[in-house]
C-alpha positions in Angstrom: 29.3 -9.9 -0.9 25.9 -9.9 -2.7 24.8 -6.7 -4.4 21.9 -4.8 -2.9 19.3 -6.1 -5.4 20.3 -9.7 -4.6 20.3 -9.2 -0.9 16.7 -7.9 -0.9 15.3 -11.1 -2.5 17.8 -13.7 -1.3 16.2 -16.9 0.1 18.4 -16.3 3.1 16.9 -12.9 3.9 15.7 -12.3 7.4 12.7 -10.4 5.9 10.8 -13.7 5.4 11.3 -13.8 1.7 10.2 -17.3 1.3 6.8 -16.6 2.8 6.3 -13.3 1.1 7.8 -13.6 -2.3 4.4 -13.2 -3.9 3.9 -9.7 -2.5 4.3 -6.9 -5.0 6.8 -4.1 -4.5 5.3 -0.8 -3.5 6.2 2.3 -5.6 4.3 5.2 -4.2 1.4 6.3 -2.0 -1.2 9.0 -2.0 -3.8 9.4 0.7 -5.4 6.1 1.4 -4.0 4.4 -1.7 -0.7 2.6 -2.5 0.5 1.8 -5.9 2.7 -1.2 -6.7 5.5 -1.3 -9.3 3.3 -3.3 -11.6 0.8 -0.4 -11.6 -1.9 -2.1 -9.4 -3.6 0.3 -7.0 -4.5 -0.8 -3.5 -6.6 0.8 -0.9 -4.8 0.7 2.5 -7.7 -0.6 4.6 -5.7 -1.0 7.8 -3.1 1.8 7.7 -0.5 -0.9 7.3 -0.5 -2.2 10.9 -2.7 0.7 12.1 0.4 3.0 11.8 -0.1 5.2 8.7 -2.7 7.3 10.4 -2.3 10.4 8.2 -2.2 8.6 4.9 0.6 8.4 2.3 2.6 10.8 0.2 1.9 14.0 2.3 4.1 16.8 1.2 3.8 18.6 4.6 5.0 15.6 6.5 7.9 15.0 4.0 8.9 18.7 4.5 9.1 18.2 8.2 11.3 15.2 7.8 13.6 17.1 5.4 13.8 20.3 7.3 14.5 18.6 10.6 17.1 16.3 9.0 18.8 19.3 7.4 18.8 21.2 10.7 19.8 18.4 13.1 18.7 14.8 12.9 20.3 13.5 16.1 21.4 14.9 19.4 21.8 12.7 22.4 19.6 13.6 25.4 22.5 13.6 27.8 24.4 16.1 25.8 21.9 18.6 24.5 18.2 19.5 24.8 16.1 19.8 21.6 13.0 21.9 21.1 11.1 19.5 19.0 11.0 16.9 21.9 10.1 19.5 24.5 7.4 21.0 22.3 5.8 17.6 21.6 5.9 16.8 25.3 4.3 20.2 26.1 1.5 19.7 23.5 0.7 16.3 24.9 0.6 17.7 28.5 -1.8 20.4 27.3 -4.2 18.1 25.4 -4.0 14.7 27.3 -7.0 14.1 29.7 -6.6 14.1 33.4 -3.3 14.7 35.1 -1.1 13.1 32.4 1.7 15.6 32.2 5.2 14.2 31.4 6.4 12.2 28.4 9.4 10.3 27.2 9.8 9.2 23.5 11.3 6.0 22.2 11.2 4.2 18.8 8.2 1.8 19.0 5.2 0.6 20.9 7.2 -2.4 22.2 9.9 0.0 23.5 7.1 2.1 25.1 5.7 -0.9 27.0 9.2 -2.0 28.1 9.7 1.5 29.4 6.3 1.4 31.3 7.3 -1.9 32.8 10.6 -0.6 33.9 9.3 2.7 35.4 6.6 0.9 37.4 9.2 -1.2 39.1 11.5 1.8 39.6 8.6 3.8 41.0 7.9 1.2 43.7 11.6 0.8 44.6 11.6 4.6 45.1 8.5 4.3 47.3 10.4 1.8 49.5 8.4 -1.3 48.3 10.9 -3.4 46.2 8.5 -6.4 46.8 6.1 -4.8 44.3 7.4 -6.7 41.2 4.4 -8.1 39.5 2.5 -6.5 36.6 -0.9 -8.0 35.9 -2.1 -8.3 32.3 -4.9 -9.9 30.4 -4.9 -13.5 29.2 -5.7 -12.5 25.6 -3.4 -9.5 25.1 -0.6 -8.3 22.9 1.9 -5.7 24.1 4.9 -6.2 21.8 7.7 -8.4 20.5 10.6 -7.5 22.9 11.1 -9.9 25.8 9.5 -7.7 28.5 6.5 -6.7 26.3 6.2 -10.3 25.1 6.1 -11.5 28.8 3.2 -9.1 29.3 1.5 -10.5 26.2 -1.0 -13.3 26.9 -1.4 -14.7 23.4 0.1 -18.2 23.5 0.6 -18.2 19.8 2.8 -15.1 20.0 4.8 -16.4 23.0 5.4 -20.0 22.0 8.9 -20.1 20.7 10.2 -17.5 23.2 8.5 -19.0 26.2 11.7 -20.2 28.0 13.0 -16.6 28.1 9.8 -14.9 29.4 8.8 -14.1 33.0 5.5 -15.2 34.6 2.7 -12.7 34.7 -0.6 -13.1 36.7 -3.5 -13.1 34.2 -6.8 -11.3 34.2 -9.8 -12.6 32.1 -10.3 -10.9 28.7 -13.6 -9.5 27.5 -15.2 -10.9 24.4 -17.2 -8.9 21.9 -20.9 -8.1 22.1 -21.4 -9.4 25.7 -24.9 -9.8 26.9 -25.9 -9.4 30.6 -25.1 -13.0 31.4 -21.7 -12.8 29.6 -20.8 -9.6 31.4 -21.7 -11.0 34.8 -19.6 -14.1 34.1 -16.7 -11.9 33.0 -16.9 -9.8 36.2 -17.0 -12.9 38.4 -13.9 -14.3 36.7 -12.2 -10.9 37.1 -13.0 -10.9 40.8 -11.5 -14.3 41.2 -8.4 -13.3 39.4 -7.9 -10.1 41.5 -8.5 -12.0 44.8 -5.9 -14.6 43.8 -3.0 -12.1 43.8 -1.2 -10.5 46.8 -1.9 -6.8 46.3 1.2 -5.6 48.1 3.3 -7.5 45.4 1.5 -5.8 42.5 3.4 -2.9 40.9 0.9 -2.2 38.1 -1.9 -3.5 35.9 -1.5 -3.1 32.1 -4.5 -3.3 29.8 -5.4 -2.2 26.3 -8.4 0.2 26.4 -9.7 -1.3 23.1 -8.0 -4.5 22.0 -5.8 -4.4 18.9 -4.8 -7.6 17.3 -5.6 -9.6 20.5 -9.2 -10.3 19.5 -9.8 -7.3 17.2 -11.3 -4.0 18.2 -13.1 -5.3 21.3 -14.5 -2.5 23.5 -14.8 -3.8 27.1 -17.8 -3.1 29.2 -17.5 -0.2 31.6 -18.1 -2.4 34.6 -15.0 -4.4 33.7 -12.6 -1.4 33.4 -14.2 0.3 36.4 -13.4 -2.8 38.5 -9.8 -2.8 37.3 -9.4 0.9 38.1 -11.0 0.5 41.5 -8.5 -2.4 42.2 -5.6 -0.1 41.3 -6.9 2.7 43.5 -7.5 0.4 46.5 -4.1 -1.3 46.3 -2.0 1.6 45.0 -1.0 -0.3 41.9 -0.3 1.8 38.8 -2.8 1.6 36.0 -1.0 1.4 32.7 -3.1 1.7 29.5 -1.6 0.4 26.3 -2.7 2.8 23.5 -0.1 1.7 20.9 -2.8 0.8 18.4 -5.7 2.8 19.7 -4.2 6.2 20.5 -3.8 9.5 18.6 -7.2 9.7 17.0 -7.8 6.1 16.0 -11.0 5.8 17.9 -12.2 9.4 17.4 -10.6 10.6 20.7 -7.0 11.4 21.4 -6.9 8.2 23.5 -9.3 5.3 23.5 -9.5 5.1 27.3 -11.5 8.4 27.2 -14.5 6.3 26.0 -14.3 4.3 29.2 -13.8 6.9 31.8 -10.4 5.6 32.9 -7.8 7.7 34.6 -4.5 5.9 34.0 -1.2 6.7 35.8 0.8 5.7 32.7 -0.2 5.6 29.0 1.9 4.0 26.3 1.7 4.9 22.7 3.3 4.3 19.2 2.2 3.8 15.6 -0.2 6.7 14.9 1.7 9.3 17.0 4.0 10.0 14.0 1.2 9.6 11.4 3.2 6.7 10.0 6.1 8.9 8.8 8.8 7.6 11.1 9.3 5.1 14.0 8.1 6.8 17.3 6.5 5.6 20.5 6.5 6.8 24.1 4.9 7.0 27.5 3.0 9.8 29.3 2.6 9.7 33.0 0.9 11.7 35.7 2.5 14.4 37.7 2.8 12.2 40.8 4.6 9.5 38.9 6.8 12.0 37.1 7.8 13.7 40.3 8.8 10.4 42.1 10.8 9.3 39.1 12.5 12.7 38.9 13.5 12.4 42.6 15.1 9.0 41.7 17.0 10.4 38.8 14.8 9.1 36.1 13.8 5.6 34.9 17.4 4.4 35.0 17.2 2.9 31.5 17.6 4.5 28.1 17.7 4.0 24.4 20.0 5.7 21.9 17.1 7.2 20.0 15.2 8.3 23.0 14.0 11.9 22.8 15.8 12.7 19.6 14.8 15.6 17.4 13.9 14.0 14.1 11.1 11.7 15.2 10.0 14.3 17.8 9.6 16.9 15.0 7.6 14.4 12.9 5.4 13.5 15.9 4.8 17.2 16.7 3.6 17.9 13.2 1.4 14.8 13.2 -0.2 15.6 16.5 -0.9 19.2 15.4 -2.9 17.8 12.5 -4.7 15.2 14.6 -5.6 17.7 17.3 -6.8 20.4 15.0 -10.4 21.4 15.2 -12.9 19.0 13.5 -10.3 16.3 12.7 -11.4 13.9 15.5 -15.1 14.6 14.8 -14.4 13.6 11.2 -12.8 10.3 12.3 -15.9 9.6 14.4 -18.2 10.3 11.4 -16.2 8.2 8.9 -16.1 5.4 11.5 -19.9 5.4 11.9 -20.3 5.3 8.1 -17.8 2.5 7.7 -19.5 0.3 10.4 -22.9 1.0 9.0 -21.9 -0.2 5.6 -20.0 -3.2 6.9 -23.1 -4.2 8.9 -25.2 -3.9 5.8 -22.7 -6.1 4.1 -23.0 -8.6 7.0 -26.7 -8.7 6.4 -26.1 -9.7 2.8 -23.4 -12.2 3.7 -24.9 -13.5 7.0 -23.4 -16.9 6.6 -20.0 -15.5 5.9 -19.6 -12.5 8.3 -20.2 -13.3 11.9 -19.3 -10.0 13.6 -18.6 -6.3 12.8 -17.3 -4.2 15.7 -15.2 -1.3 16.7 -15.1 2.4 17.5 -14.0 5.3 15.4 -11.7 4.0 12.6 -10.5 1.1 14.7 -12.7 -1.8 13.5 -12.7 -5.6 13.1 -14.7 -8.0 10.9 -14.9 -11.6 11.9 -15.3 -13.9 8.9 -16.3 -17.6 9.0 -13.4 -19.6 7.6 -13.9 -21.8 4.6 -14.1 -25.5 5.6 -10.7 -26.1 3.9 -9.1 -23.1 5.6 -9.8 -23.7 9.2 -6.3 -24.7 10.3 -4.4 -21.8 8.7 -3.9 -18.2 9.5 -5.8 -15.6 7.6 -3.4 -15.6 4.7 -5.8 -16.9 2.1 -8.4 -14.4 3.1 -5.9 -11.5 3.1 -4.7 -12.6 -0.3 -8.2 -12.6 -1.7 -8.7 -9.1 -0.3 -5.4 -8.0 -1.9 -6.5 -9.5 -5.2 -9.6 -7.3 -4.9 -7.3 -4.2 -4.3 -7.8 -4.0 -0.5 -5.0 -4.3 2.1 -6.1 -5.5 5.6 -4.3 -6.6 8.8 -5.0 -9.8 10.7 -6.0 -10.2 14.3 -6.3 -13.3 16.5 -9.6 -14.7 17.7 -10.8 -13.7 21.2 -11.4 -17.4 21.7 -8.1 -19.3 22.3 -7.4 -21.9 19.7 -10.4 -21.0 17.5 -10.0 -22.1 13.9 -13.6 -21.4 12.7 -13.2 -17.7 12.0 -10.7 -15.2 10.7 -10.5 -11.7 12.2 -9.3 -8.8 10.1 -8.7 -5.2 11.2 -10.5 -2.6 9.1 -8.7 0.6 10.1 -7.9 2.9 7.2 -5.9 6.1 7.5 -7.8 8.7 9.5 -7.9 11.0 6.5 -10.2 8.7 4.5 -13.2 10.5 2.8 -16.8 9.4 2.7 -16.4 8.3 -1.0 -13.3 6.3 -0.1 -15.2 4.5 2.7 -17.7 3.5 0.0 -14.8 2.2 -2.2 -13.3 0.3 0.7 -16.5 -1.6 1.3 -16.9 -2.3 -2.4 -13.5 -3.8 -2.5 -14.2 -5.7 0.8 -17.3 -7.2 -0.8 -15.3 -8.3 -3.9 -12.5 -9.8 -1.7 -15.1 -11.8 0.3 -16.5 -13.2 -2.9 -13.1 -14.2 -4.1 -12.3 -15.9 -0.9 -15.4 -18.1 -1.1 -15.1 -18.9 -4.8 
């Protein structure tokens, strides 16, 4: 058997060693910064994959992890209740908008979307309508890497290898960024055609991202689009599921991004930022009506070993108390405005290189014109140039299927970033852009 050091860097590693062997080893983190073992300092410009919402190296979060682990790290939900899970669920019920009142917790956003898929089917079986088996989703969407979540995902590039194992999902058109009146009208006409093509009594739910994550990059849809989807759900009885895995828990300056759009979902899925980045955690929160029906049926009928366990729940509870504290979300809003303002000024200086800056709160995307010799690749060269400039960013796909003329990167630093650190992020972005085009 290979020793531990060998197994980490073995060419046979499932961690993708061949593709990532040039990456430095991380040593420690503090706030929005990460330090590698070679001493190089990086600004975490995307919270990893929009997960490290509260920044790195927090003693208060480490203490929660330690104290809960020393008390009890694991207790199965079928054998014992635990206060951390119930207190987190109570806090979300108090602070979530509308009638969202009951939560279940799992280990990731993919798990959460699988759970939402399962409970929507279970709900309609309980209502005496087993024929309601379809969940509508958008054509350019990403909902996770497990098979159910990947089936809901519309991005062909994500689905390609696993396509034979996925089930068919009716598709809705996806909004692009910065739509003018004509573009919005065309989008609504396409949406109407798509909604009219399905049999409403076969639809269990519609799943959408309020603000798109890596499927296009921080695209905020027009209210007319989300209003029409919500009206379809109300008219047909289909459940409205909003995927807030990337956009939830303060990322957009609100607890949930759907609040910017006036949506009233029946089910909300979440992950990533709910733990501040300090442990794997995801979940769903549903309305009282959905919760009561599922309770009558004996629950969702599916479970995970680490569902509703005390350690991640305690971390999530601590993170949510920070995020929901007075002034925290208003600070996210202010830093987001500052970041977009500076990125747009940078766009004016690099008008031939930056084609779009968009987003809300600290969930933003920048679309960069690809170099002529880099139009058939992913954004790897661009991300490498940014890393060489001391900035870590996360890639998104283009909102245009098959586009190779631009690269989209998410600019979504930890929510605790300061005004001066916003300035430093943009300085490093500028240097990274210059390196890419050298």
